[in-house]
N, CA, C and O atoms as a GROMACS GRO file, in nm:
protein
  464
    1UNK      N    1  -2.792  10.708   1.579
    1UNK     CA    2  -2.834  10.548   1.548
    1UNK      C    3  -2.972  10.545   1.575
    1UNK      O    4  -2.992  10.523   1.694
    2UNK      N    5  -3.085  10.560   1.500
    2UNK     CA    6  -3.205  10.546   1.452
    2UNK      C    7  -3.315  10.441   1.553
    2UNK      O    8  -3.238  10.360   1.605
    3UNK      N    9  -3.445  10.414   1.595
    3UNK     CA   10  -3.446  10.303   1.636
    3UNK      C   11  -3.434  10.164   1.582
    3UNK      O   12  -3.424  10.079   1.670
    4UNK      N   13  -3.431  10.109   1.425
    4UNK     CA   14  -3.400  10.028   1.330
    4UNK      C   15  -3.286   9.958   1.432
    4UNK      O   16  -3.290   9.853   1.495
    5UNK      N   17  -3.170  10.075   1.420
    5UNK     CA   18  -3.075  10.045   1.372
    5UNK      C   19  -3.031   9.981   1.533
    5UNK      O   20  -2.934   9.906   1.538
    6UNK      N   21  -3.073  10.000   1.607
    6UNK     CA   22  -3.090   9.986   1.766
    6UNK      C   23  -3.118   9.875   1.749
    6UNK      O   24  -3.030   9.790   1.760
    7UNK      N   25  -3.259   9.837   1.714
    7UNK     CA   26  -3.347   9.733   1.689
    7UNK      C   27  -3.229   9.589   1.662
    7UNK      O   28  -3.199   9.490   1.728
    8UNK      N   29  -3.202   9.627   1.575
    8UNK     CA   30  -3.107   9.562   1.497
    8UNK      C   31  -2.984   9.502   1.523
    8UNK      O   32  -2.924   9.415   1.460
    9UNK      N   33  -2.950   9.567   1.638
    9UNK     CA   34  -2.823   9.563   1.691
    9UNK      C   35  -2.826   9.491   1.818
    9UNK      O   36  -2.718   9.432   1.828
   10UNK      N   37  -2.921   9.461   1.949
   10UNK     CA   38  -2.972   9.390   1.963
   10UNK      C   39  -3.027   9.238   1.965
   10UNK      O   40  -3.001   9.141   2.036
   11UNK      N   41  -3.127   9.263   1.842
   11UNK     CA   42  -3.103   9.149   1.770
   11UNK      C   43  -2.972   9.048   1.755
   11UNK      O   44  -2.947   8.935   1.797
   12UNK      N   45  -2.897   9.149   1.669
   12UNK     CA   46  -2.802   9.063   1.608
   12UNK      C   47  -2.680   9.025   1.736
   12UNK      O   48  -2.593   8.940   1.718
   13UNK      N   49  -2.692   9.106   1.861
   13UNK     CA   50  -2.622   9.029   1.941
   13UNK      C   51  -2.676   8.972   2.060
   13UNK      O   52  -2.610   8.964   2.164
   14UNK      N   53  -2.852   8.912   2.043
   14UNK     CA   54  -2.850   8.850   2.143
   14UNK      C   55  -2.861   8.672   2.074
   14UNK      O   56  -2.878   8.572   2.144
   15UNK      N   57  -2.842   8.673   1.898
   15UNK     CA   58  -2.858   8.585   1.876
   15UNK      C   59  -2.699   8.548   1.886
   15UNK      O   60  -2.662   8.432   1.905
   16UNK      N   61  -2.605   8.661   1.872
   16UNK     CA   62  -2.480   8.567   1.918
   16UNK      C   63  -2.404   8.550   1.992
   16UNK      O   64  -2.291   8.501   2.000
   17UNK      N   65  -2.559   8.647   2.115
   17UNK     CA   66  -2.499   8.557   2.297
   17UNK      C   67  -2.586   8.421   2.250
   17UNK      O   68  -2.547   8.322   2.313
   18UNK      N   69  -2.665   8.399   2.181
   18UNK     CA   70  -2.759   8.244   2.168
   18UNK      C   71  -2.683   8.130   2.144
   18UNK      O   72  -2.700   8.016   2.187
   19UNK      N   73  -2.588   8.179   2.063
   19UNK     CA   74  -2.553   8.070   1.961
   19UNK      C   75  -2.419   8.036   2.000
   19UNK      O   76  -2.365   7.933   1.959
   20UNK      N   77  -2.347   8.139   2.100
   20UNK     CA   78  -2.207   8.135   2.188
   20UNK      C   79  -2.332   8.021   2.308
   20UNK      O   80  -2.303   7.901   2.305
   21UNK      N   81  -2.407   8.044   2.365
   21UNK     CA   82  -2.414   7.921   2.481
   21UNK      C   83  -2.510   7.778   2.463
   21UNK      O   84  -2.559   7.699   2.544
   22UNK      N   85  -2.508   7.789   2.249
   22UNK     CA   86  -2.558   7.662   2.219
   22UNK      C   87  -2.349   7.611   2.208
   22UNK      O   88  -2.307   7.496   2.214
   23UNK      N   89  -2.303   7.678   2.199
   23UNK     CA   90  -2.167   7.625   2.145
   23UNK      C   91  -2.116   7.579   2.339
   23UNK      O   92  -2.069   7.469   2.372
   24UNK      N   93  -2.127   7.631   2.382
   24UNK     CA   94  -2.072   7.632   2.525
   24UNK      C   95  -2.101   7.506   2.566
   24UNK      O   96  -2.022   7.444   2.637
   25UNK      N   97  -2.252   7.440   2.514
   25UNK     CA   98  -2.281   7.349   2.586
   25UNK      C   99  -2.272   7.210   2.504
   25UNK      O  100  -2.293   7.093   2.533
   26UNK      N  101  -2.238   7.266   2.409
   26UNK     CA  102  -2.195   7.123   2.285
   26UNK      C  103  -2.300   7.120   2.246
   26UNK      O  104  -2.328   7.000   2.244
   27UNK      N  105  -2.406   7.189   2.201
   27UNK     CA  106  -2.531   7.143   2.194
   27UNK      C  107  -2.567   7.210   1.982
   27UNK      O  108  -2.673   7.206   1.920
   28UNK      N  109  -2.391   7.275   1.922
   28UNK     CA  110  -2.396   7.299   1.804
   28UNK      C  111  -2.210   7.285   1.847
   28UNK      O  112  -2.143   7.312   1.947
   29UNK      N  113  -2.178   7.223   1.697
   29UNK     CA  114  -2.046   7.233   1.694
   29UNK      C  115  -1.993   7.353   1.609
   29UNK      O  116  -2.053   7.418   1.523
   30UNK      N  117  -1.874   7.364   1.652
   30UNK     CA  118  -1.740   7.510   1.585
   30UNK      C  119  -1.811   7.504   1.424
   30UNK      O  120  -1.856   7.599   1.360
   31UNK      N  121  -1.801   7.338   1.382
   31UNK     CA  122  -1.718   7.424   1.186
   31UNK      C  123  -1.897   7.418   1.146
   31UNK      O  124  -1.911   7.444   1.026
   32UNK      N  125  -2.041   7.389   1.220
   32UNK     CA  126  -2.187   7.438   1.187
   32UNK      C  127  -2.176   7.643   1.254
   32UNK      O  128  -2.185   7.752   1.197
   33UNK      N  129  -2.158   7.609   1.370
   33UNK     CA  130  -2.176   7.729   1.338
   33UNK      C  131  -2.068   7.874   1.337
   33UNK      O  132  -2.081   7.976   1.405
   34UNK      N  133  -1.972   7.843   1.244
   34UNK     CA  134  -1.939   7.965   1.170
   34UNK      C  135  -2.017   8.041   1.120
   34UNK      O  136  -2.066   8.145   1.164
   35UNK      N  137  -2.031   7.989   1.025
   35UNK     CA  138  -2.181   8.040   0.947
   35UNK      C  139  -2.289   8.124   1.057
   35UNK      O  140  -2.327   8.240   1.052
   36UNK      N  141  -2.319   8.019   1.152
   36UNK     CA  142  -2.448   8.093   1.179
   36UNK      C  143  -2.372   8.238   1.278
   36UNK      O  144  -2.442   8.339   1.295
   37UNK      N  145  -2.194   8.230   1.351
   37UNK     CA  146  -2.220   8.322   1.385
   37UNK      C  147  -2.173   8.457   1.325
   37UNK      O  148  -2.186   8.554   1.400
   38UNK      N  149  -2.114   8.481   1.182
   38UNK     CA  150  -2.103   8.584   1.080
   38UNK      C  151  -2.234   8.565   1.015
   38UNK      O  152  -2.230   8.535   0.896
   39UNK      N  153  -2.361   8.579   1.077
   39UNK     CA  154  -2.506   8.636   0.998
   39UNK      C  155  -2.484   8.695   1.082
   39UNK      O  156  -2.398   8.777   1.051
   40UNK      N  157  -2.529   8.708   1.242
   40UNK     CA  158  -2.551   8.870   1.350
   40UNK      C  159  -2.421   8.994   1.308
   40UNK      O  160  -2.423   9.115   1.287
   41UNK      N  161  -2.301   8.875   1.311
   41UNK     CA  162  -2.251   9.018   1.282
   41UNK      C  163  -2.207   9.131   1.168
   41UNK      O  164  -2.157   9.243   1.172
   42UNK      N  165  -2.257   9.035   1.057
   42UNK     CA  166  -2.349   9.096   0.933
   42UNK      C  167  -2.403   9.221   0.954
   42UNK      O  168  -2.386   9.337   0.915
   43UNK      N  169  -2.524   9.113   1.082
   43UNK     CA  170  -2.595   9.242   1.064
   43UNK      C  171  -2.552   9.335   1.112
   43UNK      O  172  -2.565   9.448   1.063
   44UNK      N  173  -2.494   9.310   1.215
   44UNK     CA  174  -2.477   9.419   1.341
   44UNK      C  175  -2.379   9.528   1.275
   44UNK      O  176  -2.354   9.645   1.304
   45UNK      N  177  -2.328   9.428   1.157
   45UNK     CA  178  -2.193   9.562   1.043
   45UNK      C  179  -2.310   9.638   1.031
   45UNK      O  180  -2.366   9.687   1.129
   46UNK      N  181  -2.354   9.650   0.906
   46UNK     CA  182  -2.530   9.659   0.839
   46UNK      C  183  -2.585   9.723   0.965
   46UNK      O  184  -2.490   9.798   0.987
   47UNK      N  185  -2.648   9.740   1.038
   47UNK     CA  186  -2.725   9.860   1.147
   47UNK      C  187  -2.608   9.911   1.188
   47UNK      O  188  -2.630  10.032   1.199
   48UNK      N  189  -2.489   9.889   1.218
   48UNK     CA  190  -2.365  10.034   1.231
   48UNK      C  191  -2.374  10.111   1.146
   48UNK      O  192  -2.418  10.225   1.160
   49UNK      N  193  -2.338  10.065   1.051
   49UNK     CA  194  -2.261  10.142   0.913
   49UNK      C  195  -2.350  10.061   0.804
   49UNK      O  196  -2.329   9.955   0.746
   50UNK      N  197  -2.508  10.198   0.798
   50UNK     CA  198  -2.572  10.117   0.681
   50UNK      C  199  -2.550  10.252   0.550
   50UNK      O  200  -2.654  10.300   0.505
   51UNK      N  201  -2.452  10.291   0.512
   51UNK     CA  202  -2.460  10.381   0.424
   51UNK      C  203  -2.360  10.283   0.312
   51UNK      O  204  -2.334  10.336   0.204
   52UNK      N  205  -2.337  10.222   0.324
   52UNK     CA  206  -2.281  10.114   0.242
   52UNK      C  207  -2.288  10.038   0.191
   52UNK      O  208  -2.199   9.986   0.125
   53UNK      N  209  -2.446   9.991   0.208
   53UNK     CA  210  -2.529   9.852   0.192
   53UNK      C  211  -2.632   9.926   0.096
   53UNK      O  212  -2.678   9.861   0.003
   54UNK      N  213  -2.669  10.053   0.113
   54UNK     CA  214  -2.772  10.120   0.058
   54UNK      C  215  -2.695  10.231  -0.055
   54UNK      O  216  -2.755  10.330  -0.098
   55UNK      N  217  -2.576  10.202  -0.090
   55UNK     CA  218  -2.481  10.243  -0.217
   55UNK      C  219  -2.507  10.144  -0.334
   55UNK      O  220  -2.550  10.154  -0.448
   56UNK      N  221  -2.439   9.998  -0.217
   56UNK     CA  222  -2.445   9.895  -0.307
   56UNK      C  223  -2.584   9.871  -0.407
   56UNK      O  224  -2.602   9.880  -0.529
   57UNK      N  225  -2.667   9.838  -0.298
   57UNK     CA  226  -2.766   9.761  -0.347
   57UNK      C  227  -2.888   9.900  -0.447
   57UNK      O  228  -2.999   9.876  -0.496
   58UNK      N  229  -2.830  10.002  -0.447
   58UNK     CA  230  -2.880  10.130  -0.490
   58UNK      C  231  -2.794  10.067  -0.689
   58UNK      O  232  -2.846  10.051  -0.800
   59UNK      N  233  -2.685  10.055  -0.650
   59UNK     CA  234  -2.559   9.983  -0.772
   59UNK      C  235  -2.640   9.887  -0.812
   59UNK      O  236  -2.742   9.930  -0.865
   60UNK      N  237  -2.634   9.800  -0.806
   60UNK     CA  238  -2.723   9.635  -0.798
   60UNK      C  239  -2.914   9.671  -0.890
   60UNK      O  240  -2.976   9.619  -0.982
   61UNK      N  241  -2.937   9.787  -0.794
   61UNK     CA  242  -3.104   9.830  -0.890
   61UNK      C  243  -3.237   9.815  -0.775
   61UNK      O  244  -3.355   9.799  -0.804
   62UNK      N  245  -3.177   9.824  -0.642
   62UNK     CA  246  -3.310   9.695  -0.576
   62UNK      C  247  -3.310   9.885  -0.522
   62UNK      O  248  -3.218   9.965  -0.508
   63UNK      N  249  -3.511   9.900  -0.501
   63UNK     CA  250  -3.536  10.009  -0.487
   63UNK      C  251  -3.521  10.024  -0.305
   63UNK      O  252  -3.566  10.123  -0.247
   64UNK      N  253  -3.458   9.919  -0.240
   64UNK     CA  254  -3.510   9.993  -0.100
   64UNK      C  255  -3.323   9.922  -0.048
   64UNK      O  256  -3.313   9.803  -0.079
   65UNK      N  257  -3.226   9.967   0.002
   65UNK     CA  258  -3.119   9.873   0.148
   65UNK      C  259  -3.232   9.765   0.122
   65UNK      O  260  -3.226   9.687   0.027
   66UNK      N  261  -3.369   9.769   0.241
   66UNK     CA  262  -3.341   9.619   0.301
   66UNK      C  263  -3.413   9.530   0.221
   66UNK      O  264  -3.461   9.424   0.260
   67UNK      N  265  -3.422   9.596   0.066
   67UNK     CA  266  -3.500   9.400   0.019
   67UNK      C  267  -3.345   9.368  -0.099
   67UNK      O  268  -3.353   9.308  -0.206
   68UNK      N  269  -3.231   9.421  -0.047
   68UNK     CA  270  -3.093   9.393  -0.109
   68UNK      C  271  -3.069   9.322   0.010
   68UNK      O  272  -2.997   9.229  -0.027
   69UNK      N  273  -3.091   9.308   0.155
   69UNK     CA  274  -3.090   9.275   0.235
   69UNK      C  275  -3.113   9.135   0.253
   69UNK      O  276  -3.040   9.043   0.288
   70UNK      N  277  -3.240   9.143   0.219
   70UNK     CA  278  -3.322   9.036   0.220
   70UNK      C  279  -3.298   8.939   0.163
   70UNK      O  280  -3.320   8.829   0.213
   71UNK      N  281  -3.220   8.961  -0.014
   71UNK     CA  282  -3.166   8.885  -0.101
   71UNK      C  283  -3.060   8.782  -0.035
   71UNK      O  284  -3.056   8.659  -0.037
   72UNK      N  285  -2.978   8.875   0.022
   72UNK     CA  286  -2.805   8.861   0.077
   72UNK      C  287  -2.896   8.707   0.167
   72UNK      O  288  -2.937   8.600   0.122
   73UNK      N  289  -2.896   8.750   0.269
   73UNK     CA  290  -2.981   8.657   0.391
   73UNK      C  291  -3.012   8.571   0.340
   73UNK      O  292  -2.960   8.465   0.374
   74UNK      N  293  -3.144   8.574   0.201
   74UNK     CA  294  -3.191   8.473   0.119
   74UNK      C  295  -3.053   8.343   0.092
   74UNK      O  296  -3.022   8.224   0.104
   75UNK      N  297  -3.020   8.452   0.058
   75UNK     CA  298  -2.888   8.337  -0.021
   75UNK      C  299  -2.826   8.267   0.090
   75UNK      O  300  -2.811   8.146   0.071
   76UNK      N  301  -2.776   8.321   0.227
   76UNK     CA  302  -2.756   8.283   0.345
   76UNK      C  303  -2.776   8.152   0.308
   76UNK      O  304  -2.739   8.083   0.213
   77UNK      N  305  -2.841   8.134   0.400
   77UNK     CA  306  -3.013   8.088   0.442
   77UNK      C  307  -2.943   7.930   0.336
   77UNK      O  308  -2.876   7.836   0.380
   78UNK      N  309  -2.988   7.951   0.203
   78UNK     CA  310  -3.014   7.872   0.098
   78UNK      C  311  -2.827   7.758   0.119
   78UNK      O  312  -2.809   7.637   0.127
   79UNK      N  313  -2.716   7.894   0.121
   79UNK     CA  314  -2.593   7.794   0.043
   79UNK      C  315  -2.567   7.754   0.226
   79UNK      O  316  -2.454   7.706   0.239
   80UNK      N  317  -2.647   7.765   0.370
   80UNK     CA  318  -2.630   7.735   0.414
   80UNK      C  319  -2.701   7.561   0.459
   80UNK      O  320  -2.639   7.463   0.499
   81UNK      N  321  -2.824   7.576   0.436
   81UNK     CA  322  -2.874   7.439   0.395
   81UNK      C  323  -2.815   7.362   0.297
   81UNK      O  324  -2.829   7.240   0.293
   82UNK      N  325  -2.764   7.412   0.233
   82UNK     CA  326  -2.699   7.315   0.052
   82UNK      C  327  -2.549   7.238   0.186
   82UNK      O  328  -2.529   7.119   0.210
   83UNK      N  329  -2.514   7.296   0.215
   83UNK     CA  330  -2.406   7.242   0.326
   83UNK      C  331  -2.425   7.164   0.416
   83UNK      O  332  -2.343   7.089   0.468
   84UNK      N  333  -2.560   7.179   0.446
   84UNK     CA  334  -2.591   7.071   0.565
   84UNK      C  335  -2.675   6.947   0.457
   84UNK      O  336  -2.620   6.836   0.458
   85UNK      N  337  -2.741   6.954   0.411
   85UNK     CA  338  -2.795   6.890   0.315
   85UNK      C  339  -2.658   6.775   0.263
   85UNK      O  340  -2.690   6.656   0.250
   86UNK      N  341  -2.566   6.800   0.246
   86UNK     CA  342  -2.462   6.774   0.176
   86UNK      C  343  -2.334   6.669   0.310
   86UNK      O  344  -2.248   6.582   0.296
   87UNK      N  345  -2.392   6.746   0.426
   87UNK     CA  346  -2.315   6.650   0.578
   87UNK      C  347  -2.422   6.588   0.602
   87UNK      O  348  -2.383   6.503   0.682
   88UNK      N  349  -2.514   6.573   0.590
   88UNK     CA  350  -2.678   6.482   0.618
   88UNK      C  351  -2.568   6.398   0.519
   88UNK      O  352  -2.466   6.354   0.572
   89UNK      N  353  -2.594   6.374   0.356
   89UNK     CA  354  -2.557   6.308   0.279
   89UNK      C  355  -2.504   6.229   0.318
   89UNK      O  356  -2.559   6.120   0.330
   90UNK      N  357  -2.377   6.248   0.356
   90UNK     CA  358  -2.182   6.214   0.387
   90UNK      C  359  -2.227   6.100   0.565
   90UNK      O  360  -2.191   5.982   0.572
   91UNK      N  361  -2.282   6.150   0.648
   91UNK     CA  362  -2.348   6.104   0.735
   91UNK      C  363  -2.419   6.028   0.757
   91UNK      O  364  -2.434   5.993   0.874
   92UNK      N  365  -2.513   5.952   0.625
   92UNK     CA  366  -2.614   5.831   0.612
   92UNK      C  367  -2.536   5.752   0.549
   92UNK      O  368  -2.549   5.629   0.556
   93UNK      N  369  -2.404   5.836   0.447
   93UNK     CA  370  -2.359   5.654   0.374
   93UNK      C  371  -2.230   5.629   0.502
   93UNK      O  372  -2.181   5.517   0.515
   94UNK      N  373  -2.195   5.716   0.569
   94UNK     CA  374  -2.167   5.657   0.698
   94UNK      C  375  -2.219   5.570   0.780
   94UNK      O  376  -2.173   5.471   0.836
   95UNK      N  377  -2.313   5.616   0.780
   95UNK     CA  378  -2.406   5.513   0.836
   95UNK      C  379  -2.456   5.404   0.824
   95UNK      O  380  -2.494   5.330   0.914
   96UNK      N  381  -2.462   5.377   0.653
   96UNK     CA  382  -2.464   5.239   0.592
   96UNK      C  383  -2.371   5.168   0.543
   96UNK      O  384  -2.388   5.066   0.476
   97UNK      N  385  -2.209   5.242   0.591
   97UNK     CA  386  -2.155   5.209   0.574
   97UNK      C  387  -2.139   5.074   0.697
   97UNK      O  388  -2.109   4.958   0.670
   98UNK      N  389  -2.179   5.153   0.888
   98UNK     CA  390  -2.146   5.109   0.980
   98UNK      C  391  -2.306   5.031   0.962
   98UNK      O  392  -2.313   4.959   1.061
   99UNK      N  393  -2.416   5.017   0.892
   99UNK     CA  394  -2.468   4.877   0.887
   99UNK      C  395  -2.436   4.804   0.870
   99UNK      O  396  -2.439   4.715   0.956
  100UNK      N  397  -2.378   4.782   0.745
  100UNK     CA  398  -2.272   4.697   0.678
  100UNK      C  399  -2.164   4.591   0.766
  100UNK      O  400  -2.161   4.469   0.776
  101UNK      N  401  -2.036   4.752   0.849
  101UNK     CA  402  -1.999   4.621   0.895
  101UNK      C  403  -2.064   4.556   0.977
  101UNK      O  404  -2.037   4.436   0.984
  102UNK      N  405  -2.190   4.620   1.082
  102UNK     CA  406  -2.165   4.578   1.184
  102UNK      C  407  -2.266   4.409   1.146
  102UNK      O  408  -2.256   4.308   1.216
  103UNK      N  409  -2.346   4.421   1.036
  103UNK     CA  410  -2.465   4.248   1.054
  103UNK      C  411  -2.322   4.195   0.975
  103UNK      O  412  -2.327   4.072   0.984
  104UNK      N  413  -2.205   4.230   0.907
  104UNK     CA  414  -2.064   4.134   0.853
  104UNK      C  415  -2.033   4.090   1.017
  104UNK      O  416  -2.030   3.976   1.064
  105UNK      N  417  -2.011   4.230   1.092
  105UNK     CA  418  -1.944   4.120   1.239
  105UNK      C  419  -2.044   4.042   1.281
  105UNK      O  420  -2.000   3.936   1.326
  106UNK      N  421  -2.179   4.053   1.284
  106UNK     CA  422  -2.242   3.985   1.377
  106UNK      C  423  -2.302   3.826   1.326
  106UNK      O  424  -2.364   3.740   1.388
  107UNK      N  425  -2.252   3.831   1.182
  107UNK     CA  426  -2.297   3.698   1.153
  107UNK      C  427  -2.190   3.669   1.105
  107UNK      O  428  -2.206   3.620   0.993
  108UNK      N  429  -2.027   3.676   1.152
  108UNK     CA  430  -1.910   3.634   1.226
  108UNK      C  431  -1.929   3.502   1.337
  108UNK      O  432  -1.904   3.382   1.342
  109UNK      N  433  -2.011   3.648   1.449
  109UNK     CA  434  -2.016   3.566   1.583
  109UNK      C  435  -2.070   3.494   1.526
  109UNK      O  436  -2.028   3.422   1.436
  110UNK      N  437  -2.157   3.500   1.564
  110UNK     CA  438  -2.269   3.406   1.509
  110UNK      C  439  -2.236   3.260   1.454
  110UNK      O  440  -2.295   3.159   1.493
  111UNK      N  441  -2.122   3.261   1.346
  111UNK     CA  442  -2.103   3.158   1.291
  111UNK      C  443  -1.986   3.098   1.431
  111UNK      O  444  -2.023   3.000   1.497
  112UNK      N  445  -1.892   3.143   1.454
  112UNK     CA  446  -1.786   3.133   1.568
  112UNK      C  447  -1.876   3.052   1.646
  112UNK      O  448  -1.867   2.930   1.658
  113UNK      N  449  -1.991   3.152   1.717
  113UNK     CA  450  -2.105   3.065   1.858
  113UNK      C  451  -2.108   2.902   1.794
  113UNK      O  452  -2.060   2.814   1.866
  114UNK      N  453  -2.157   2.867   1.679
  114UNK     CA  454  -2.217   2.786   1.605
  114UNK      C  455  -2.107   2.645   1.615
  114UNK      O  456  -2.118   2.524   1.631
  115UNK      N  457  -1.995   2.748   1.594
  115UNK     CA  458  -1.851   2.609   1.632
  115UNK      C  459  -1.826   2.572   1.729
  115UNK      O  460  -1.830   2.449   1.732
  116UNK      N  461  -1.801   2.614   1.811
  116UNK     CA  462  -1.818   2.584   1.976
  116UNK      C  463  -1.898   2.520   2.026
  116UNK      O  464  -1.900   2.506   2.148
   0.00000   0.00000   0.00000
């Protein structure tokens, strides 16, 4: 195992442990953590078995496997960002609906207080 493979393995294990700590503290939901848990596992697999990545990147025309690896990571991070944006949009719609419902309830409560 080369020094780079060792460093990548240690970084992946550290990242995986960090995510698990955040899960234990309920700072991160299980739903949102799945993608973040898969990233260090993929990095660990690539560190242990670099040959398949080198062959596949060569087939796709990349000059170095590291370039292919970075393109894959950027793509995964883009997808995570996209899905988090969708989640934020849904939550914003729910917040707007709750604000409207709360305003209606406060208005009804104010009318009931005036009648009494």
